[in-house]
Biopython code that builds the backbone (N, CA, C, O; Angstrom):
import numpy as np
from Bio.PDB.StructureBuilder import StructureBuilder

atoms = [
    (1, "UNK", "N", (153.307, 164.186, -19.695)),
    (1, "UNK", "CA", (152.126, 163.506, -19.215)),
    (1, "UNK", "C", (152.556, 162.355, -18.315)),
    (1, "UNK", "O", (153.439, 161.575, -18.673)),
    (2, "UNK", "N", (151.938, 162.253, -17.160)),
    (2, "UNK", "CA", (152.212, 161.165, -16.216)),
    (2, "UNK", "C", (150.955, 160.321, -16.056)),
    (2, "UNK", "O", (150.125, 160.589, -15.187)),
    (3, "UNK", "N", (150.820, 159.297, -16.902)),
    (3, "UNK", "CA", (149.640, 158.428, -16.859)),
    (3, "UNK", "C", (149.705, 157.550, -15.619)),
    (3, "UNK", "O", (150.722, 156.908, -15.357)),
    (4, "UNK", "N", (148.632, 157.524, -14.869)),
    (4, "UNK", "CA", (148.558, 156.730, -13.647)),
    (4, "UNK", "C", (147.773, 155.435, -13.820)),
    (4, "UNK", "O", (148.116, 154.413, -13.224)),
    (5, "UNK", "N", (146.726, 155.474, -14.630)),
    (5, "UNK", "CA", (145.852, 154.323, -14.818)),
    (5, "UNK", "C", (145.392, 154.276, -16.266)),
    (5, "UNK", "O", (145.162, 155.315, -16.886)),
    (6, "UNK", "N", (145.258, 153.080, -16.796)),
    (6, "UNK", "CA", (144.693, 152.907, -18.131)),
    (6, "UNK", "C", (143.441, 152.047, -17.992)),
    (6, "UNK", "O", (143.475, 150.979, -17.380)),
    (7, "UNK", "N", (142.347, 152.517, -18.559)),
    (7, "UNK", "CA", (141.098, 151.778, -18.593)),
    (7, "UNK", "C", (140.939, 151.193, -19.998)),
    (7, "UNK", "O", (140.814, 151.944, -20.965)),
    (8, "UNK", "N", (140.941, 149.875, -20.120)),
    (8, "UNK", "CA", (140.617, 149.252, -21.393)),
    (8, "UNK", "C", (139.098, 149.316, -21.535)),
    (8, "UNK", "O", (138.373, 149.095, -20.565)),
    (9, "UNK", "N", (138.622, 149.615, -22.728)),
    (9, "UNK", "CA", (137.198, 149.830, -22.969)),
    (9, "UNK", "C", (136.695, 148.794, -23.967)),
    (9, "UNK", "O", (137.302, 148.593, -25.019)),
    (10, "UNK", "N", (135.579, 148.133, -23.636)),
    (10, "UNK", "CA", (134.932, 147.175, -24.527)),
    (10, "UNK", "C", (133.473, 147.588, -24.674)),
    (10, "UNK", "O", (132.781, 147.801, -23.678)),
    (11, "UNK", "N", (133.008, 147.701, -25.913)),
    (11, "UNK", "CA", (131.611, 148.051, -26.181)),
    (11, "UNK", "C", (130.786, 146.787, -26.349)),
    (11, "UNK", "O", (131.234, 145.822, -26.968)),
    (12, "UNK", "N", (129.572, 146.795, -25.793)),
    (12, "UNK", "CA", (128.679, 145.644, -25.898)),
    (12, "UNK", "C", (127.279, 146.119, -26.279)),
    (12, "UNK", "O", (126.957, 147.299, -26.149)),
    (13, "UNK", "N", (126.452, 145.186, -26.750)),
    (13, "UNK", "CA", (125.092, 145.547, -27.159)),
    (13, "UNK", "C", (124.091, 145.459, -26.014)),
    (13, "UNK", "O", (123.073, 146.150, -26.028)),
    (14, "UNK", "N", (124.372, 144.615, -25.022)),
    (14, "UNK", "CA", (123.465, 144.416, -23.897)),
    (14, "UNK", "C", (124.311, 144.252, -22.644)),
    (14, "UNK", "O", (124.877, 143.183, -22.416)),
    (15, "UNK", "N", (124.404, 145.294, -21.833)),
    (15, "UNK", "CA", (125.300, 145.284, -20.679)),
    (15, "UNK", "C", (124.986, 144.140, -19.719)),
    (15, "UNK", "O", (125.899, 143.436, -19.287)),
    (16, "UNK", "N", (123.731, 143.942, -19.381)),
    (16, "UNK", "CA", (123.393, 142.917, -18.393)),
    (16, "UNK", "C", (123.775, 141.525, -18.877)),
    (16, "UNK", "O", (124.306, 140.731, -18.101)),
    (17, "UNK", "N", (123.517, 141.216, -20.137)),
    (17, "UNK", "CA", (123.896, 139.906, -20.684)),
    (17, "UNK", "C", (125.414, 139.768, -20.741)),
    (17, "UNK", "O", (125.950, 138.700, -20.444)),
    (18, "UNK", "N", (126.099, 140.824, -21.117)),
    (18, "UNK", "CA", (127.555, 140.768, -21.242)),
    (18, "UNK", "C", (128.245, 140.665, -19.889)),
    (18, "UNK", "O", (129.300, 140.039, -19.787)),
    (19, "UNK", "N", (127.679, 141.261, -18.857)),
    (19, "UNK", "CA", (128.290, 141.174, -17.525)),
    (19, "UNK", "C", (128.448, 139.713, -17.117)),
    (19, "UNK", "O", (129.493, 139.333, -16.590)),
    (20, "UNK", "N", (127.437, 138.894, -17.349)),
    (20, "UNK", "CA", (127.532, 137.478, -16.992)),
    (20, "UNK", "C", (128.681, 136.779, -17.704)),
    (20, "UNK", "O", (129.382, 135.970, -17.096)),
    (21, "UNK", "N", (128.883, 137.078, -18.978)),
    (21, "UNK", "CA", (129.966, 136.470, -19.739)),
    (21, "UNK", "C", (131.321, 136.947, -19.203)),
    (21, "UNK", "O", (132.237, 136.146, -19.019)),
    (22, "UNK", "N", (131.438, 138.237, -18.958)),
    (22, "UNK", "CA", (132.702, 138.786, -18.463)),
    (22, "UNK", "C", (132.994, 138.360, -17.020)),
    (22, "UNK", "O", (134.158, 138.290, -16.627)),
    (23, "UNK", "N", (131.969, 138.077, -16.237)),
    (23, "UNK", "CA", (132.195, 137.526, -14.902)),
    (23, "UNK", "C", (132.881, 136.159, -15.001)),
    (23, "UNK", "O", (133.759, 135.842, -14.198)),
    (24, "UNK", "N", (132.480, 135.358, -15.983)),
    (24, "UNK", "CA", (133.164, 134.079, -16.207)),
    (24, "UNK", "C", (134.590, 134.316, -16.694)),
    (24, "UNK", "O", (135.526, 133.664, -16.231)),
    (25, "UNK", "N", (134.751, 135.244, -17.623)),
    (25, "UNK", "CA", (136.076, 135.537, -18.165)),
    (25, "UNK", "C", (137.035, 135.977, -17.067)),
    (25, "UNK", "O", (138.148, 135.460, -16.969)),
    (26, "UNK", "N", (136.609, 136.927, -16.241)),
    (26, "UNK", "CA", (137.483, 137.499, -15.223)),
    (26, "UNK", "C", (137.457, 136.745, -13.894)),
    (26, "UNK", "O", (138.310, 136.969, -13.036)),
    (27, "UNK", "N", (136.484, 135.855, -13.722)),
    (27, "UNK", "CA", (136.390, 135.103, -12.475)),
    (27, "UNK", "C", (135.866, 135.918, -11.310)),
    (27, "UNK", "O", (136.063, 135.545, -10.154)),
    (28, "UNK", "N", (135.204, 137.019, -11.597)),
    (28, "UNK", "CA", (134.639, 137.854, -10.532)),
    (28, "UNK", "C", (133.635, 138.838, -11.120)),
    (28, "UNK", "O", (133.631, 139.110, -12.320)),
    (29, "UNK", "N", (132.789, 139.361, -10.244)),
    (29, "UNK", "CA", (131.790, 140.362, -10.637)),
    (29, "UNK", "C", (132.475, 141.725, -10.799)),
    (29, "UNK", "O", (133.572, 141.935, -10.283)),
    (30, "UNK", "N", (131.832, 142.641, -11.511)),
    (30, "UNK", "CA", (132.419, 143.976, -11.610)),
    (30, "UNK", "C", (132.463, 144.650, -10.237)),
    (30, "UNK", "O", (131.567, 144.464, -9.413)),
    (31, "UNK", "N", (133.505, 145.425, -10.009)),
    (31, "UNK", "CA", (133.628, 146.142, -8.736)),
    (31, "UNK", "C", (132.758, 147.387, -8.688)),
    (31, "UNK", "O", (132.329, 147.808, -7.614)),
    (32, "UNK", "N", (132.495, 147.977, -9.850)),
    (32, "UNK", "CA", (131.740, 149.241, -9.863)),
    (32, "UNK", "C", (130.768, 149.274, -11.034)),
    (32, "UNK", "O", (130.999, 148.683, -12.089)),
    (33, "UNK", "N", (129.670, 149.991, -10.803)),
    (33, "UNK", "CA", (128.706, 150.343, -11.845)),
    (33, "UNK", "C", (128.524, 151.851, -11.702)),
    (33, "UNK", "O", (127.493, 152.295, -11.198)),
    (34, "UNK", "N", (129.518, 152.663, -12.141)),
    (34, "UNK", "CA", (129.547, 154.087, -11.825)),
    (34, "UNK", "C", (128.482, 154.942, -12.511)),
    (34, "UNK", "O", (128.215, 156.064, -12.079)),
    (35, "UNK", "N", (127.879, 154.423, -13.567)),
    (35, "UNK", "CA", (126.828, 155.165, -14.268)),
    (35, "UNK", "C", (126.026, 154.182, -15.101)),
    (35, "UNK", "O", (126.483, 153.066, -15.345)),
    (36, "UNK", "N", (124.842, 154.574, -15.539)),
    (36, "UNK", "CA", (124.045, 153.665, -16.374)),
    (36, "UNK", "C", (124.824, 153.234, -17.612)),
    (36, "UNK", "O", (125.469, 154.051, -18.269)),
    (37, "UNK", "N", (124.757, 151.946, -17.919)),
    (37, "UNK", "CA", (125.403, 151.431, -19.118)),
    (37, "UNK", "C", (126.877, 151.121, -18.972)),
    (37, "UNK", "O", (127.533, 150.819, -19.969)),
    (38, "UNK", "N", (127.429, 151.184, -17.758)),
    (38, "UNK", "CA", (128.867, 150.976, -17.561)),
    (38, "UNK", "C", (129.129, 150.068, -16.362)),
    (38, "UNK", "O", (128.546, 150.245, -15.293)),
    (39, "UNK", "N", (130.017, 149.093, -16.560)),
    (39, "UNK", "CA", (130.499, 148.233, -15.473)),
    (39, "UNK", "C", (132.019, 148.214, -15.541)),
    (39, "UNK", "O", (132.598, 148.249, -16.627)),
    (40, "UNK", "N", (132.674, 148.157, -14.361)),
    (40, "UNK", "CA", (134.134, 148.206, -14.320)),
    (40, "UNK", "C", (134.707, 147.087, -13.457)),
    (40, "UNK", "O", (134.194, 146.788, -12.378)),
    (41, "UNK", "N", (135.778, 146.476, -13.953)),
    (41, "UNK", "CA", (136.559, 145.492, -13.219)),
    (41, "UNK", "C", (137.935, 146.078, -12.972)),
    (41, "UNK", "O", (138.549, 146.641, -13.878)),
    (42, "UNK", "N", (138.416, 145.949, -11.757)),
    (42, "UNK", "CA", (139.748, 146.443, -11.410)),
    (42, "UNK", "C", (140.635, 145.254, -11.062)),
    (42, "UNK", "O", (140.237, 144.378, -10.294)),
    (43, "UNK", "N", (141.841, 145.228, -11.631)),
    (43, "UNK", "CA", (142.781, 144.123, -11.427)),
    (43, "UNK", "C", (144.023, 144.542, -10.659)),
    (43, "UNK", "O", (144.677, 143.713, -10.026)),
    (44, "UNK", "N", (144.346, 145.813, -10.712)),
    (44, "UNK", "CA", (145.467, 146.362, -9.954)),
    (44, "UNK", "C", (145.220, 147.868, -9.854)),
    (44, "UNK", "O", (144.205, 148.373, -10.334)),
    (45, "UNK", "N", (146.154, 148.573, -9.227)),
    (45, "UNK", "CA", (145.997, 150.026, -9.110)),
    (45, "UNK", "C", (145.999, 150.723, -10.462)),
    (45, "UNK", "O", (145.529, 151.855, -10.576)),
    (46, "UNK", "N", (146.529, 150.052, -11.498)),
    (46, "UNK", "CA", (146.637, 150.715, -12.793)),
    (46, "UNK", "C", (146.022, 149.934, -13.953)),
    (46, "UNK", "O", (146.173, 150.337, -15.107)),
    (47, "UNK", "N", (145.335, 148.830, -13.674)),
    (47, "UNK", "CA", (144.741, 148.013, -14.737)),
    (47, "UNK", "C", (143.256, 147.801, -14.475)),
    (47, "UNK", "O", (142.865, 147.158, -13.501)),
    (48, "UNK", "N", (142.438, 148.356, -15.365)),
    (48, "UNK", "CA", (140.986, 148.231, -15.243)),
    (48, "UNK", "C", (140.358, 148.019, -16.611)),
    (48, "UNK", "O", (140.902, 148.440, -17.633)),
    (49, "UNK", "N", (139.210, 147.363, -16.615)),
    (49, "UNK", "CA", (138.437, 147.151, -17.837)),
    (49, "UNK", "C", (137.052, 147.746, -17.639)),
    (49, "UNK", "O", (136.395, 147.519, -16.623)),
    (50, "UNK", "N", (136.627, 148.509, -18.628)),
    (50, "UNK", "CA", (135.286, 149.073, -18.642)),
    (50, "UNK", "C", (134.470, 148.356, -19.710)),
    (50, "UNK", "O", (134.913, 148.218, -20.850)),
    (51, "UNK", "N", (133.284, 147.905, -19.340)),
    (51, "UNK", "CA", (132.332, 147.319, -20.274)),
    (51, "UNK", "C", (131.204, 148.325, -20.423)),
    (51, "UNK", "O", (130.525, 148.654, -19.451)),
    (52, "UNK", "N", (131.005, 148.816, -21.650)),
    (52, "UNK", "CA", (130.065, 149.904, -21.892)),
    (52, "UNK", "C", (129.032, 149.501, -22.934)),
    (52, "UNK", "O", (129.378, 148.991, -24.000)),
    (53, "UNK", "N", (127.772, 149.733, -22.620)),
    (53, "UNK", "CA", (126.702, 149.412, -23.563)),
    (53, "UNK", "C", (126.637, 150.471, -24.655)),
    (53, "UNK", "O", (126.300, 151.628, -24.403)),
    (54, "UNK", "N", (126.967, 150.052, -25.874)),
    (54, "UNK", "CA", (126.936, 150.922, -27.053)),
    (54, "UNK", "C", (126.657, 150.034, -28.259)),
    (54, "UNK", "O", (127.577, 149.475, -28.856)),
    (55, "UNK", "N", (125.391, 149.909, -28.610)),
    (55, "UNK", "CA", (124.979, 148.991, -29.666)),
    (55, "UNK", "C", (125.669, 149.268, -30.999)),
    (55, "UNK", "O", (125.935, 148.337, -31.760)),
    (56, "UNK", "N", (125.962, 150.535, -31.290)),
    (56, "UNK", "CA", (126.586, 150.893, -32.566)),
    (56, "UNK", "C", (128.037, 150.433, -32.659)),
    (56, "UNK", "O", (128.524, 150.155, -33.755)),
    (57, "UNK", "N", (128.731, 150.350, -31.536)),
    (57, "UNK", "CA", (130.152, 149.976, -31.551)),
    (57, "UNK", "C", (130.407, 148.560, -31.047)),
    (57, "UNK", "O", (131.545, 148.091, -31.074)),
    (58, "UNK", "N", (129.368, 147.878, -30.592)),
    (58, "UNK", "CA", (129.526, 146.508, -30.082)),
    (58, "UNK", "C", (130.149, 145.621, -31.152)),
    (58, "UNK", "O", (129.769, 145.673, -32.322)),
    (59, "UNK", "N", (131.108, 144.812, -30.732)),
    (59, "UNK", "CA", (131.756, 143.884, -31.654)),
    (59, "UNK", "C", (132.986, 144.446, -32.341)),
    (59, "UNK", "O", (133.613, 143.742, -33.133)),
    (60, "UNK", "N", (133.353, 145.692, -32.064)),
    (60, "UNK", "CA", (134.504, 146.307, -32.725)),
    (60, "UNK", "C", (135.720, 146.456, -31.804)),
    (60, "UNK", "O", (136.755, 146.969, -32.229)),
    (61, "UNK", "N", (135.604, 146.015, -30.561)),
    (61, "UNK", "CA", (136.691, 146.188, -29.594)),
    (61, "UNK", "C", (137.651, 145.004, -29.616)),
    (61, "UNK", "O", (137.281, 143.892, -29.991)),
    (62, "UNK", "N", (138.889, 145.263, -29.207)),
    (62, "UNK", "CA", (139.881, 144.222, -28.951)),
    (62, "UNK", "C", (140.440, 144.462, -27.563)),
    (62, "UNK", "O", (140.828, 145.581, -27.225)),
    (63, "UNK", "N", (140.480, 143.414, -26.764)),
    (63, "UNK", "CA", (141.010, 143.481, -25.413)),
    (63, "UNK", "C", (142.133, 142.459, -25.302)),
    (63, "UNK", "O", (141.904, 141.269, -25.518)),
    (64, "UNK", "N", (143.339, 142.900, -24.972)),
    (64, "UNK", "CA", (144.468, 141.996, -24.795)),
    (64, "UNK", "C", (144.791, 141.899, -23.314)),
    (64, "UNK", "O", (144.971, 142.910, -22.634)),
    (65, "UNK", "N", (144.862, 140.665, -22.826)),
    (65, "UNK", "CA", (145.107, 140.406, -21.413)),
    (65, "UNK", "C", (146.408, 139.613, -21.264)),
    (65, "UNK", "O", (146.578, 138.575, -21.903)),
    (66, "UNK", "N", (147.310, 140.091, -20.438)),
    (66, "UNK", "CA", (148.532, 139.368, -20.150)),
    (66, "UNK", "C", (148.317, 138.441, -18.980)),
    (66, "UNK", "O", (147.915, 138.884, -17.905)),
    (67, "UNK", "N", (148.578, 137.152, -19.170)),
    (67, "UNK", "CA", (148.408, 136.156, -18.110)),
    (67, "UNK", "C", (149.627, 135.245, -18.059)),
    (67, "UNK", "O", (150.294, 135.035, -19.072)),
    (68, "UNK", "N", (149.916, 134.707, -16.882)),
    (68, "UNK", "CA", (151.015, 133.750, -16.702)),
    (68, "UNK", "C", (150.523, 132.596, -15.857)),
    (68, "UNK", "O", (149.911, 132.845, -14.818)),
    (69, "UNK", "N", (150.743, 131.387, -16.223)),
    (69, "UNK", "CA", (150.975, 130.893, -17.576)),
    (69, "UNK", "C", (149.647, 130.750, -18.311)),
    (69, "UNK", "O", (148.583, 130.937, -17.721)),
    (70, "UNK", "N", (149.711, 130.421, -19.592)),
    (70, "UNK", "CA", (148.514, 130.434, -20.436)),
    (70, "UNK", "C", (147.694, 129.132, -20.371)),
    (70, "UNK", "O", (146.465, 129.196, -20.337)),
    (71, "UNK", "N", (148.323, 127.985, -20.354)),
    (71, "UNK", "CA", (147.577, 126.711, -20.403)),
    (71, "UNK", "C", (146.585, 126.548, -19.243)),
    (71, "UNK", "O", (145.444, 126.158, -19.490)),
    (72, "UNK", "N", (146.967, 126.830, -17.991)),
    (72, "UNK", "CA", (145.978, 126.715, -16.907)),
    (72, "UNK", "C", (144.821, 127.704, -17.060)),
    (72, "UNK", "O", (143.692, 127.401, -16.673)),
    (73, "UNK", "N", (145.093, 128.869, -17.613)),
    (73, "UNK", "CA", (144.023, 129.847, -17.838)),
    (73, "UNK", "C", (143.037, 129.323, -18.869)),
    (73, "UNK", "O", (141.829, 129.512, -18.728)),
    (74, "UNK", "N", (143.548, 128.664, -19.907)),
    (74, "UNK", "CA", (142.662, 128.078, -20.918)),
    (74, "UNK", "C", (141.751, 127.034, -20.276)),
    (74, "UNK", "O", (140.551, 127.009, -20.548)),
    (75, "UNK", "N", (142.307, 126.180, -19.435)),
    (75, "UNK", "CA", (141.496, 125.163, -18.747)),
    (75, "UNK", "C", (140.433, 125.801, -17.859)),
    (75, "UNK", "O", (139.299, 125.325, -17.813)),
    (76, "UNK", "N", (140.788, 126.873, -17.155)),
    (76, "UNK", "CA", (139.819, 127.565, -16.296)),
    (76, "UNK", "C", (138.659, 128.097, -17.129)),
    (76, "UNK", "O", (137.499, 127.969, -16.737)),
    (77, "UNK", "N", (138.969, 128.689, -18.269)),
    (77, "UNK", "CA", (137.918, 129.242, -19.130)),
    (77, "UNK", "C", (137.004, 128.147, -19.661)),
    (77, "UNK", "O", (135.784, 128.313, -19.671)),
    (78, "UNK", "N", (137.569, 127.047, -20.097)),
    (78, "UNK", "CA", (136.762, 125.916, -20.576)),
    (78, "UNK", "C", (135.859, 125.410, -19.455)),
    (78, "UNK", "O", (134.690, 125.109, -19.695)),
    (79, "UNK", "N", (136.384, 125.314, -18.239)),
    (79, "UNK", "CA", (135.593, 124.848, -17.096)),
    (79, "UNK", "C", (134.417, 125.770, -16.778)),
    (79, "UNK", "O", (133.419, 125.314, -16.220)),
    (80, "UNK", "N", (134.512, 127.057, -17.119)),
    (80, "UNK", "CA", (133.408, 127.984, -16.883)),
    (80, "UNK", "C", (132.369, 127.946, -18.001)),
    (80, "UNK", "O", (131.325, 128.591, -17.904)),
    (81, "UNK", "N", (132.658, 127.182, -19.074)),
    (81, "UNK", "CA", (131.726, 127.103, -20.193)),
    (81, "UNK", "C", (132.058, 128.037, -21.336)),
    (81, "UNK", "O", (131.315, 128.092, -22.316)),
    (82, "UNK", "N", (133.154, 128.772, -21.239)),
    (82, "UNK", "CA", (133.573, 129.640, -22.344)),
    (82, "UNK", "C", (134.352, 128.813, -23.361)),
    (82, "UNK", "O", (134.758, 127.688, -23.069)),
    (83, "UNK", "N", (134.561, 129.365, -24.551)),
    (83, "UNK", "CA", (135.178, 128.612, -25.635)),
    (83, "UNK", "C", (136.423, 129.320, -26.176)),
    (83, "UNK", "O", (136.375, 129.925, -27.248)),
    (84, "UNK", "N", (137.533, 129.248, -25.441)),
    (84, "UNK", "CA", (138.756, 129.863, -25.962)),
    (84, "UNK", "C", (139.302, 129.055, -27.129)),
    (84, "UNK", "O", (139.083, 127.847, -27.222)),
    (85, "UNK", "N", (140.012, 129.736, -28.013)),
    (85, "UNK", "CA", (140.660, 129.054, -29.116)),
    (85, "UNK", "C", (141.900, 128.326, -28.639)),
    (85, "UNK", "O", (142.195, 128.313, -27.444)),
    (86, "UNK", "N", (142.632, 127.715, -29.570)),
    (86, "UNK", "CA", (143.845, 126.996, -29.199)),
    (86, "UNK", "C", (144.961, 127.957, -28.784)),
    (86, "UNK", "O", (144.934, 129.140, -29.122)),
    (87, "UNK", "N", (145.925, 127.437, -28.059)),
    (87, "UNK", "CA", (147.120, 128.212, -27.735)),
    (87, "UNK", "C", (148.017, 128.207, -28.964)),
    (87, "UNK", "O", (148.328, 127.154, -29.520)),
    (88, "UNK", "N", (148.424, 129.396, -29.377)),
    (88, "UNK", "CA", (149.230, 129.550, -30.584)),
    (88, "UNK", "C", (150.595, 130.127, -30.233)),
    (88, "UNK", "O", (150.707, 130.972, -29.345)),
    (89, "UNK", "N", (151.621, 129.677, -30.925)),
    (89, "UNK", "CA", (152.976, 130.190, -30.728)),
    (89, "UNK", "C", (153.162, 131.422, -31.603)),
    (89, "UNK", "O", (152.900, 131.382, -32.805)),
    (90, "UNK", "N", (153.611, 132.505, -31.004)),
    (90, "UNK", "CA", (153.988, 133.712, -31.740)),
    (90, "UNK", "C", (155.518, 133.802, -31.690)),
    (90, "UNK", "O", (156.167, 132.871, -31.214)),
    (91, "UNK", "N", (156.096, 134.887, -32.164)),
    (91, "UNK", "CA", (157.558, 134.983, -32.232)),
    (91, "UNK", "C", (158.246, 134.787, -30.890)),
    (91, "UNK", "O", (159.188, 134.001, -30.793)),
    (92, "UNK", "N", (157.796, 135.486, -29.852)),
    (92, "UNK", "CA", (158.479, 135.439, -28.565)),
    (92, "UNK", "C", (157.537, 135.155, -27.398)),
    (92, "UNK", "O", (157.916, 135.325, -26.239)),
    (93, "UNK", "N", (156.319, 134.726, -27.696)),
    (93, "UNK", "CA", (155.342, 134.492, -26.647)),
    (93, "UNK", "C", (154.242, 133.597, -27.191)),
    (93, "UNK", "O", (154.291, 133.169, -28.345)),
    (94, "UNK", "N", (153.257, 133.320, -26.362)),
    (94, "UNK", "CA", (152.111, 132.490, -26.717)),
    (94, "UNK", "C", (150.857, 133.352, -26.687)),
    (94, "UNK", "O", (150.764, 134.285, -25.888)),
    (95, "UNK", "N", (149.884, 133.047, -27.555)),
    (95, "UNK", "CA", (148.604, 133.755, -27.527)),
    (95, "UNK", "C", (147.457, 132.756, -27.607)),
    (95, "UNK", "O", (147.621, 131.614, -28.036)),
    (96, "UNK", "N", (146.309, 133.221, -27.187)),
    (96, "UNK", "CA", (145.062, 132.466, -27.295)),
    (96, "UNK", "C", (143.976, 133.501, -27.567)),
    (96, "UNK", "O", (143.941, 134.554, -26.929)),
    (97, "UNK", "N", (143.097, 133.202, -28.510)),
    (97, "UNK", "CA", (142.051, 134.158, -28.870)),
    (97, "UNK", "C", (140.665, 133.573, -28.630)),
    (97, "UNK", "O", (140.449, 132.362, -28.687)),
    (98, "UNK", "N", (139.741, 134.481, -28.362)),
    (98, "UNK", "CA", (138.334, 134.097, -28.262)),
    (98, "UNK", "C", (137.480, 135.337, -28.525)),
    (98, "UNK", "O", (137.992, 136.457, -28.539)),
    (99, "UNK", "N", (136.206, 135.138, -28.728)),
    (99, "UNK", "CA", (135.283, 136.246, -28.978)),
    (99, "UNK", "C", (134.198, 136.246, -27.919)),
    (99, "UNK", "O", (133.743, 135.195, -27.468)),
    (100, "UNK", "N", (133.789, 137.459, -27.526)),
    (100, "UNK", "CA", (132.670, 137.575, -26.579)),
    (100, "UNK", "C", (131.366, 137.459, -27.353)),
    (100, "UNK", "O", (131.406, 137.333, -28.577)),
    (101, "UNK", "N", (130.207, 137.495, -26.693)),
    (101, "UNK", "CA", (128.921, 137.320, -27.391)),
    (101, "UNK", "C", (128.649, 138.343, -28.490)),
    (101, "UNK", "O", (127.864, 138.063, -29.396)),
    (102, "UNK", "N", (129.275, 139.523, -28.439)),
    (102, "UNK", "CA", (129.095, 140.528, -29.485)),
    (102, "UNK", "C", (130.120, 140.403, -30.604)),
    (102, "UNK", "O", (130.009, 141.083, -31.624)),
    (103, "UNK", "N", (131.116, 139.540, -30.424)),
    (103, "UNK", "CA", (132.170, 139.397, -31.425)),
    (103, "UNK", "C", (133.421, 140.200, -31.130)),
    (103, "UNK", "O", (134.348, 140.212, -31.939)),
    (104, "UNK", "N", (133.469, 140.883, -29.973)),
    (104, "UNK", "CA", (134.702, 141.564, -29.589)),
    (104, "UNK", "C", (135.804, 140.525, -29.432)),
    (104, "UNK", "O", (135.564, 139.426, -28.930)),
    (105, "UNK", "N", (137.019, 140.879, -29.866)),
    (105, "UNK", "CA", (138.144, 139.959, -29.793)),
    (105, "UNK", "C", (138.848, 140.079, -28.450)),
    (105, "UNK", "O", (139.230, 141.172, -28.031)),
    (106, "UNK", "N", (139.016, 138.939, -27.778)),
    (106, "UNK", "CA", (139.771, 138.868, -26.529)),
    (106, "UNK", "C", (141.034, 138.065, -26.843)),
    (106, "UNK", "O", (140.956, 136.924, -27.299)),
    (107, "UNK", "N", (142.190, 138.670, -26.596)),
    (107, "UNK", "CA", (143.473, 138.007, -26.851)),
    (107, "UNK", "C", (144.199, 137.850, -25.528)),
    (107, "UNK", "O", (144.369, 138.817, -24.786)),
    (108, "UNK", "N", (144.622, 136.647, -25.237)),
    (108, "UNK", "CA", (145.463, 136.380, -24.067)),
    (108, "UNK", "C", (146.887, 136.253, -24.571)),
    (108, "UNK", "O", (147.142, 135.545, -25.546)),
    (109, "UNK", "N", (147.818, 136.931, -23.918)),
    (109, "UNK", "CA", (149.219, 136.872, -24.293)),
    (109, "UNK", "C", (150.036, 136.456, -23.080)),
    (109, "UNK", "O", (149.777, 136.897, -21.960)),
    (110, "UNK", "N", (151.034, 135.594, -23.320)),
    (110, "UNK", "CA", (151.818, 135.079, -22.203)),
    (110, "UNK", "C", (153.218, 134.704, -22.659)),
    (110, "UNK", "O", (153.413, 134.226, -23.776)),
    (111, "UNK", "N", (154.181, 134.923, -21.791)),
    (111, "UNK", "CA", (155.550, 134.467, -22.037)),
    (111, "UNK", "C", (155.690, 133.004, -21.663)),
    (111, "UNK", "O", (156.692, 132.374, -22.001)),
    (112, "UNK", "N", (154.695, 132.449, -20.964)),
    (112, "UNK", "CA", (154.733, 131.054, -20.515)),
    (112, "UNK", "C", (153.516, 130.298, -21.005)),
    (112, "UNK", "O", (152.384, 130.742, -20.816)),
    (113, "UNK", "N", (153.745, 129.169, -21.627)),
    (113, "UNK", "CA", (152.637, 128.336, -22.093)),
    (113, "UNK", "C", (152.059, 127.508, -20.945)),
    (113, "UNK", "O", (150.850, 127.523, -20.715)),
    (114, "UNK", "N", (152.916, 126.791, -20.229)),
    (114, "UNK", "CA", (152.455, 125.866, -19.186)),
    (114, "UNK", "C", (152.794, 126.350, -17.796)),
    (114, "UNK", "O", (152.473, 125.682, -16.814)),
]
sb = StructureBuilder()
sb.init_structure("model")
sb.init_model(0)
sb.init_chain("A")
sb.init_seg("    ")
for serial, (resi, resn, name, xyz) in enumerate(atoms, 1):
    if name == "N":
        sb.init_residue(resn, " ", resi, " ")
    sb.init_atom(name, np.array(xyz, "f"), 0.0, 1.0, " ", f" {name:<3s}", serial, name[0])
structure = sb.get_structure()
């Protein structure tokens, strides 16, 4: 198997309300709305996030985002009105966690704190 692209999938209860929150998270609007109930953000040729309206599965997703460095990203999120948790030290990297309006877990991971 030769995987070319991976789409991370997050389920939400209300797509329109969640798009606004994710626009703050990602710093941009979705690039595509390919079908009803779906919005997509593209970050590179092989990294994309799909936000899908599914009331039954909303709040059960985990999305891990790699960012460099982590501290400026935390400040950017706070400035947009989002509420990221503290930066935490893990074994070989730093993480920061937060939850979207449905309770989905968003984890930021970074090899650099500052």
